[in-house]
C-alpha positions as CSV (number, residue, x, y, z in Angstrom):
1,M,27.6,-4.5,-26.7
2,Q,27.0,-8.3,-25.8
3,T,24.6,-9.1,-22.8
4,V,26.2,-11.4,-20.7
5,R,23.5,-13.7,-19.0
6,L,24.0,-16.1,-15.9
7,S,22.5,-19.2,-16.1
8,S,22.0,-19.6,-12.4
9,Y,21.6,-16.9,-9.4
10,W,22.6,-17.2,-5.8
11,V,20.6,-15.5,-2.9
12,K,21.9,-15.6,0.4
13,S,20.3,-14.8,3.9
14,G,22.2,-14.9,7.2
15,N,23.7,-18.9,6.7
16,D,20.6,-19.7,4.0
17,K,22.0,-20.2,0.6
18,M,19.2,-20.3,-2.6
19,Q,20.2,-20.9,-6.0
20,F,17.7,-20.5,-9.0
21,W,18.1,-21.1,-12.7
22,I,17.2,-19.5,-15.7
23,G,14.3,-21.1,-17.4
24,K,13.3,-23.9,-14.3
25,D,10.9,-24.0,-12.2
26,F,12.5,-25.2,-9.1
27,M,15.3,-23.8,-6.9
28,E,17.8,-25.1,-3.7
29,L,17.7,-24.1,-0.4
30,N,20.7,-25.1,1.4
31,G,21.5,-27.7,-1.2
32,T,17.4,-28.9,-1.0
33,K,15.5,-28.7,-4.1
34,K,12.3,-26.8,-4.1
35,N,9.6,-26.2,-6.6
36,I,8.6,-22.9,-7.3
37,G,5.9,-23.2,-9.2
38,S,6.8,-20.8,-11.9
39,K,10.1,-21.0,-14.2
40,V,12.9,-18.1,-13.6
41,F,13.3,-15.7,-16.4
42,V,15.0,-12.9,-18.0
43,N,12.2,-9.9,-19.1
44,T,12.7,-8.1,-22.4
45,D,14.9,-5.4,-20.7
46,G,17.3,-7.8,-19.6
47,R,16.3,-8.3,-15.6
48,T,15.7,-11.4,-14.2
49,A,12.7,-12.0,-12.5
50,L,12.9,-14.1,-9.1
51,P,10.0,-15.0,-7.6
52,L,10.1,-12.9,-3.8
53,R,8.2,-14.8,-2.0
54,F,10.1,-18.3,-2.5
55,I,13.5,-15.7,-1.4
56,T,11.8,-14.3,1.5
57,E,9.6,-16.9,3.3
58,L,11.8,-20.0,2.6
59,P,14.8,-18.7,5.1
60,G,12.0,-17.6,7.4
61,W,11.1,-14.0,6.5
62,D,7.2,-13.0,6.5
63,V,6.0,-11.1,3.6
64,K,3.2,-8.4,4.1
65,W,1.7,-6.9,0.7
66,G,0.0,-3.5,1.0
67,R,-2.6,-3.3,-1.5
68,Q,-3.3,0.3,-0.7
69,D,-0.1,1.8,-1.6
70,R,1.6,-1.4,-3.1
71,S,4.6,-2.2,-1.0
72,I,6.2,-4.9,0.2
73,T,7.1,-5.1,4.2
74,L,9.7,-7.9,4.9
75,T,10.4,-9.1,8.7
76,K,12.2,-11.5,10.4
77,S,12.3,-12.8,13.6
78,M,16.0,-12.7,15.6
């Protein structure tokens, strides 16, 4: 079986569109280039790792990390 990997990934949130590329440390939010600080990569089990903080905070989501239960809570004002 052959694994097919995409070279870029899109994330949509309402009217916001984010594009990420494998091996790049930047992304685009609605066509504007943003530095994300680390490269997007495919891990050993074939899953693509995208930076959650950028996916959520750039279009206006708030990220809260629960240290005790290791939870992530995402909220957005409407």
